[in-house]
N, C-alpha and C positions, 0 to 999 in steps of 0.2 A: 268921866270914864269910870273912876273908882266907885262912884255911887251906883252904877249899874252892874258891877261885876257879879253881884250875888244872883243875878238872873241869867247870866251868860252860860252857854254850854261850855263844857271843858273842851280844850283844843288838843289835837295831836299835831306836833311839829316835827318834821323830819330833819335830817342832817342838812339837806339843801335849804330848808327854811331857815335853820340856824345860821348857815353861811350867809344868807341874804340879810338877816336881821341884825347880826352881831358884828361889831368891829372892835378892834383892840382898845381904842380909847374909851368906849362904853364899858368894856369889861374892867379896865383899870379903875375907872370912876366908881363902878359898882362895888368892886372888891375893896377898895380903900374905904368907902363909906361903911361897908360891912364890918371891917376891923375896928373902925371908930365906934360904931354902935355896940359892938361886942364888948369893947373896953368900957362902955357906959352901961353895961349889963342890960342892954335892950335886944340881945340876941343870945341864942343858945346853940351849942354845937356838940354832936356826939361823934366820937372817932369811928373809924371803919371797923366793921366786924366781918369775919370771913367764915364760911362753912364749906366743907368738902361735899361734892356731889357725886363722886365716883367717876371712873373713866378719865381721871385727870381734870375734871371740871371743878370750878370753885365759884361760889356766889359771894360777892362783896357788897356790903350795904353800909352807907353812912348818911346821917340825917342831921337836920338843923331846923331851927325856928327863929323868926325875927319879928318882934313886936312892931318895930318901926316900919316893916314892910307889910305886915298883915298876912303873912303866908308862912306855912311850914312845908317841908318837903324832904324827900330822900332820894339819893342816887343808888340804884341797884345795877350792878354789872356782873357779867359772867366772863370768866376766862376758861378757855379749853384748848384742846389741841388745834382747833380751827380758828382761834383768835379770840377777840374780846368784843362784847356787845354792851352798850351803855344806854341807860334810860334814867331820866329824872322825873319824878312824880311830884306835882305841886298841888297844895291844898290851901283853900281860903280859910283863914282862922275865924272869920266872922260867921261863916255858915257851916264850916267843916266839910264842904263839898270839894271834890276834885276840881282843880282849875285847869290843869294841863298835864300832858304826858309828852315829854320832849326827848328825842334822840340826843344823846349827850356825849358823844365822842369829841366833836369839835368844841362843844361847850367846855368840857373838862380841860382840853388843851389851852383854851383861851383864858380860863380862870386861873390856871396854874401860871401861865405867863404873866397875867395881871398881878398876881401876888408877888412875883419876883420884881415886877416893875415898881410896885409900891415900896418894897424893901430897898430897891435900888435908889429911889427918890430919897429915902431916909438915910441911906448908909453909904452909897458910893460918893466919891468926891464930886462936887459940882462941875468940875472941869474934865471929868472922865470922858475919854474919847477913843480909846483903843480897847477892843474886846477880844478875848480868846474864848472860843466856843467848842466844847466837847459834845459831840453828838450830831447826827445828820438826819434824825427822824422828825416826826410831827411835833413832838414836845420841844425839841431844839429849835424848830422853826418858830413856834409861838414865843418861846423865851427870847429869842433874838429880836423878833419884831417888837416885843414889849419893851425890852431894854432900849432899843433905838427910838422908842416913843417918848422916853423920859430923859434921855441924855443926847447931846449932840455928838453922835458917834462918827468917827472919821475913817476907821479901818477895823475890819474883823478878820481874825485868823481862825480857821476851823479845822478840827481833827476828827476823823472817824476811821474805823479800821478798814473799811472798803474804799479803795481809791476812786472807783467810778462814782459811787454815791457821794463821796466827799466833793468831787468836782461838780456834780449836778447840783448839790445843795448850795455850793458857793455861787454858782451862776444864778440859781433861783433867788437866793436871798439878797444878792447884789441888786437885782431888779426890784424886789419887793421892798427893801429898806433904803434903796438909793444910796448905797455906800459900798466901797470896795470890799469884797469878801474873798479872801485868799485861802485856798486849801494848803495845808502843811502836813509834813510827814512825821513830825516828832511831837509827842505829847508834851514834853518839857518846854518846847518852843512855844506851844500854845499857852502854857501857863505863865511863862516868863515875861516880864516887862509889860504887863497888861494893867489897865485900870479896872477892868471888870472881867471876871472869868465865869463862864456858864458851864455847869455840869448837868447834862440832860441826856443820860445814856441808860442802858440796861445792864451796865457792868456790875459784876459782883465784887470786883476788886478795885482798889484805888487807881485812878487814871494817871496820876503824875506824882512826883516827889514834891512834897510841900516846901522843900528848900528852894524850889524854882520860883516861888512867888516873890514879887517885888513888894517893898513897903508901899502902903497906900492902896493895895488891891482890894476890891470888893468881890466876893464870890457868892454866886447863887447856886445852891446844890439841890436838885429836885428829882433826880432819877430814881432814888431808892425809897420805897416805903415798906421794906422788909428788914427785920433785924439782922438778917444774914447777908445783906448787900451793903457795900460802901463804895462811894465814888471818890472819897478823899481819904488821906492817910492821917495817922496820929500827929505827924509833924504839922500838917495844916491846922489841926485843932489847937495844938500847942502855940502856934504862931498867931492865931487869931486873937486880936485885942478885944473885939466885940463879937458875940455870938447871939444871933436872934433867930427865932423860929416862928412858924405860924401858930403852933400850939404845943406847949410842953406836954400836956396830957397825951396828945396823939403821937408826939415824937418818942415818948417813953415806950409806946407800943410798937413803933414802926421805924424809927430813925437808926438804921444800921450804921450810918456814917459816924454816929457818936459812940457806938458800943466798944470798940477797941480802946478808945481814950478813957471811957468810963471805967473799963476793967483795969487799966494800968495806972489809974489815978491821975491822969493828965487832965481830966475833965470832971467837974462836979456840976450837978444840975443848977446850982446857984449862979453859975456863970451864963446860963442859957436864959435869955429873956424873950418875951413875946412881942410880936409886931404891934399888937394893939396898944401895948404899954409905950412903945416908941412913938406911935402916932399921938398919944395923949401927953407926951413929954415926961412920963414917969421914968423912962429909961432913955439912954442915949444910943443912937445908932452909930455915930462916929464922933469921937472927941477930938482927934487930931488928923491932919492930912496924911501922916505916915502910918496911921493905923491900918492893920489888915482886918477887914470886916467880913463876917460870914453869915449868910442867911440860909437856913435849912427849912425846906418845905416838904411836907408829906402829902398835902392836899386835904382840904376841909370841905365838908358838905355846906358850910355857911357860904363859902365862896361860890359853890354851885348854885345855891339858893338865890343869892343876890343877883347873879347873872341871869338865872332862869326867869326871875320876875321881870327884869328889863326886857328879855326876849318876848315874854308873854304880852307885856304892855304894848310893845311895838307891833306885835303880830295882830293884836286887836285893832289897833289904829289903822294898819294897812290891809286888814281883811285877809290875812294869811293864816293857813292851817285848816285842818279838817275837824269839823265838829264831831265830838264823841257822843254816844247815846246815853249820857248821864251828866 
């Protein structure tokens, strides 16, 4: 297949196509390999850049290249008063030709969940089984599914501000993950006595008091990619024995969760390690069972690229997608 790709027409793949072609296990495998290759300097990633478009609209662009894949690409998406629109553009590095244009909302959700799954494999206790989940949207859905794919989860407690959405989310995820999911009314209850805590909300302020966390908890924090938004408080940062992120460079631009702790001296960037270094054994994800571990993700184009390539390869095998006129 790879030998013929230089003569293939570029494909347009819709959200429905992506839903058919991509599963969470494939996303996890692709993202884990991307971080390993990045740690071996066989991939490159550029953080997100944003430009204002007027009328409340904004364009966001992030790009990556991967020698081991033979592709480069960028995700461009717009946010406006009417919502967000995502597309990923993929290019063949051997020819320079466009290879695919992929609608990338679901792709982005899945790759973000996959990154947390990789971090959970490296950082959560092997016997982790109880999850607290903040958020009831699409990102929380993929986060929870991903975590349940890498640990034997026995119970999930979920909190969201809207009571009806909280109940609907619990019912949906119980069926999807084949595990009891219970809606709860107190944020502190969701954070307390958990093996894993997921933060996947649009909140601008911390979701819970960090004192509520039990020893041994692993936390995945993915909701904020703005310096003005934080889902966790300074107490959580102070209590974290191990802090890992997807990219220090990107987090310095976007990780609002770190800002208060950096400003009051509770955190220094030397304490924040990268997931690629953990995968290569250069850093430790968890040293002791009682450690509190924290993974902060802002989302990388390299993750999008790795998953987009797998989608394209499968689309070509299955004959899915619309040929573009170039």
